[in-house]
C-alpha positions in Angstrom: 112.7 138.0 76.1 113.1 134.5 77.7 116.1 135.6 79.7 114.3 138.7 81.0 111.5 136.4 82.2 113.9 134.0 83.9 115.5 137.0 85.7 112.2 138.7 86.8 110.0 135.7 87.6 111.9 134.8 90.8 111.5 138.3 92.2 107.8 138.4 91.2 107.3 135.0 92.9 109.0 136.0 96.2 107.0 139.3 96.3 103.7 137.4 95.7 104.7 134.8 98.3 105.5 137.5 100.9 102.1 139.2 100.3 100.2 135.9 100.5 102.1 135.0 103.8 101.4 138.3 105.3 97.7 138.3 104.3 97.2 134.7 105.6 98.9 135.5 108.9 96.8 138.7 109.3 93.5 136.8 108.9 91.8 135.5 112.0 90.0 132.7 110.2 90.1 131.1 106.8 87.2 131.6 104.5 85.0 128.9 103.0 86.7 129.1 99.6 90.2 128.9 100.9 90.7 125.7 98.9 90.7 127.8 95.7 94.0 129.4 96.6 96.1 126.2 96.4 94.0 125.1 93.5 94.8 128.3 91.6 98.5 128.1 92.5 98.5 124.5 91.2 97.0 125.5 87.9 99.6 128.4 87.5 102.5 126.2 88.6 101.3 123.3 86.3 101.2 125.7 83.3 104.8 126.9 84.1 105.9 123.3 84.6 104.4 122.4 81.2 106.4 125.2 79.7 109.6 124.1 81.4 109.1 120.5 80.2 108.4 121.7 76.7 111.5 123.8 76.6 114.0 121.9 78.8 112.7 118.3 78.7 111.1 116.0 81.3 114.2 115.6 83.4 115.7 119.0 82.9 115.4 119.7 86.6 118.0 117.1 87.5 120.9 119.0 85.8 120.0 122.0 87.8 120.3 120.1 91.1 123.7 118.5 90.5 125.5 121.5 89.1 127.2 122.7 92.3 126.9 123.0 96.1 124.1 125.6 95.9 122.2 123.4 93.5 122.5 120.5 95.9 121.4 122.7 98.8 118.3 123.8 96.9 117.5 120.1 96.1 117.9 119.2 99.8 115.9 122.2 100.9 113.0 121.1 98.6 113.2 117.5 99.9 113.1 118.7 103.5 110.2 121.1 102.8 108.2 118.3 101.0 108.9 115.9 103.9 107.8 118.5 106.5 104.6 119.4 104.6 103.8 115.7 104.2 104.3 115.0 107.9 102.0 117.9 108.8 99.4 117.1 106.2 99.2 113.3 106.6 97.2 113.3 109.9 94.9 116.0 108.6 94.3 114.2 105.3 93.4 111.0 107.2 91.1 112.9 109.5 89.3 114.3 106.5 88.9 110.8 105.0 91.5 111.2 102.2 93.4 108.1 101.2 97.0 109.3 101.4 98.6 106.8 99.0 97.5 108.4 95.7 98.4 111.8 97.0 101.8 110.6 98.0 102.4 109.2 94.6 101.2 112.4 93.0 103.6 114.4 95.2 106.5 112.2 94.4 105.9 112.5 90.7 105.1 116.2 90.5 106.4 117.9 93.6 104.6 121.0 94.7 101.9 120.5 92.1 100.7 117.4 93.9 101.1 119.0 97.3 99.0 122.0 96.2 96.3 119.7 94.9 96.3 117.6 98.0 96.0 120.7 100.2 93.2 122.1 98.0 91.3 118.8 98.3 91.8 118.8 102.1 90.7 122.4 102.5 87.6 121.6 100.4 86.7 118.5 102.4 87.0 120.0 105.8 84.6 122.7 104.9 81.9 120.1 104.3 79.6 119.8 107.4 80.2 116.0 107.7 83.9 116.6 107.9 84.1 119.3 110.6 86.5 117.2 112.7 89.6 119.4 112.5 89.5 122.2 115.1 92.4 124.0 113.5 90.4 125.0 110.4 
């Protein structure tokens, strides 16, 4: 059962991502409750991360990233994606009045989970009338 899940979850995840990317690209404007999407993803990802920690240990991810050249490539790809997301989010977070330091610490400790929560908080804040400073939203 577990092996089937491990084989099918990546395909399900990429299909869901493609649908979400296409839907987001097709929309002209974001809705007022857009912050719920990254929040929901953070909850789902947090649950899966809890399962991974419970079954593989807290640092089980490290063995996966030092196994071979592809493992190293995936690790480097994740680091580049986090760095790019942070560079794009940082000015927006500051504009919305968010202190970036706690969010950076959360991202460094939890990866995508922290980034999803920071994004959700940002999207929530910019929908507030007093924070309508970002013309891109």
